[in-house]
N, C-alpha and C positions, 0 to 999 in steps of 0.2 A: 769562256764557254767552250767545251770540247766539240770537235767536229764529229758529227753523227755518221756512222758507217753501217752499211748493209752489205752482208756477205752472202753471195749466191753461188753455191757449188753443190753438186750432188754427192761429193765425197766428203764425209765427216772429217777425214784426216786433213784434207786441203782447207776446209773451213777453219779448223783449229790452227793450222799453220798461218793462215792469213790473219786470224784473230791475234796471234802472237806478234805479227808485224805491226798491228795497230794497238798494241798494248802499251799505252803511254798516257801521260796526262792530257796530251793535246787531242786524243781521240777517244770516242766511246762507241763501241760496237753495240748498236741498238737492236739488231735483228740478224737472223740467218734464215736462208731459204734453201731447200734441197732440190728444187726444180724451178722451171721458168714461170709456171703459173703462181707458185708461192712468192717468187721474187717480185712479180708485178703487184700482187696483193699486199705484200709487206711494204713495197715502195709507197703505195697509195696511203697505207696506214701510218707509216713512220716518217715520211718525208725526209730521208737521209740526205746529208750533204755529199756523200761519196757512196757509190755502189760498185762493188767488185762483182764481175759476172763471168761465170764459166761459160764456154761456148756450147759444149755438148752436155745437155741435161735432159732428163725425161720430161714428158708432157708438153714442154714448150722449150725450144732451144734458147740459149742466151741471146742469140742474135734477134730472135723474134720477140723475146722479152724486152730487150733494149729498144726495139722499134716501137713497141707498145708504150713503153715508159716515155720515150721522146715525144710521142704524140700527145701525151697528157701534160708533160712538163718540158717545154722547149729549153729551159735553162739547165 
């Protein structure tokens, strides 16, 4: 079973580069988010195994998003 990955970055170019890094049979990119609010929503919806998070994003920073995710999911 592949490892589920969520990519959060406001730059489409960077999301595509990170997606290329995880393009293998061991990983499946299950979602992408363009801001911190989207990242938290997609995390709740998709329950990824790995989340990459940009620090500077609109609406909610990556740091704020990670803090919110960790409150929901300690693991």
